C-alpha angles and dihedrals in degrees: 000000000000091000090052092050093048092049090055096037100124096054113095090238094056093045089050089052090057093047089048096058108093094185096050092104093067109013114042097068116060110239095230092052098048114121117227113262124207116284114265113239119232113252136183108255113249131186105286126193128211098270115043140190097253128356123066129281113179147133098062124191124183119206120242092254092047093237101109128051117192124193142152125250138194130172087225117095111217097187097100091042089056095044094047095049091245096311095112120057120236111265123229096229100131129100124261120255127206110262097016115151098225128204121195091180110047122025090201090063093060112081124115133178118240134182130210122197124219112247125217091261091056096254124115130258122236106284118255126209116244115242097238096063113125137191098270108054135293120198148127093060136161136180127230132189094032094306097313091118133029129195122194149143114274124193123213102191098273108035139354140248136201107242139171135209136189127224112244127223092262092056096255124117126255123230116292114262117215108228091223142244096305089062102029105056114183100177114132112295096006126120137162128219147161106030121203115188128194117244093254093053092239101104129055127189115188145155124255141165092208124136117282097047131119096251136295113010117350137188118248137181134211135177132223100192094191095051088216121143090240095037123131120258122221124238105283122248127208116250089230138227098323090064105021129063138166087274131060117302114183153149104040118189128179126202106235094216107035097027090228110160126212127186140158125247136173085268094053137260116345136183143192138158117258121242091193098273106029141347120314088218139006114300116257130207120256115226120196111180114232096026123096097192120015115192143163095030127186135167139201116249093260090067093216096118139030127209124204148148109264117209121202109217092204101048101026089230126136128210129184107240143167136210132203121229112245126222090259092054096255124121124257129227116311109251129188111247090232 
């Protein structure tokens, strides 16, 4: 799969597929085969915003009330790695952040989840590392139930799992709970990525390359009837032909109020409104002016803005951006969040 992507790298579709893989930072390169990057120099931590000059900020998620913005960060810049088809190693040119689990050996092991809080003037606070971050990569996360639970993709040094944690009474996070073998398939060639959980904790949409799909990455769904943190998940089912194709289909997100669905395909970002089991009409493309490749979208409940990772097809860089819905229903110019 990697060889196919690299061979097609300079087509827009292939570049979009790389941007659209949340777990690429710690899953696409086998640990044993990773070349040694240059050693990262020690620096004095400074105040660091969401987007940075150098490094990699990606995988944004905005809370339903619009007050919390989650994202992943690494000091390693993956732009040249993407542009070169994996020939050039990621470079550690980004600033340090407080709480970052650093890796001077393997760039794919360095990826932590941070959260910024909206200030009274509308700007964002300095991001803070979440307490469940570990040494092998944490990304692609989202909160449910007003921040009482969090689901995300956790690396372990050789692969990754979808896990969930619950906030404790003292504000800290409990230990991550692996969602189990039905969700986390480690058969040869299979991976899981980009979880999206329903607000009640009973439904999980996610990406997988497991057997039974349509080709490439596909979107799957599983149920936890009890809704408990340690509840059992049913055998996943494919979302079918409306959502899955022979190419990569990824990063589904559903608006909790309107039931509008967004997801990424080889042809770009698409949307439709759910009828409970599929789309109530044919999916339509989503155009956000000023962004080549928009991915990993989410919206507050009011639906007036959309947040996303914006990939530049020329430079390979990603910025976390937002757009405001216009009176005619279209999206306004893509704007960096800071």
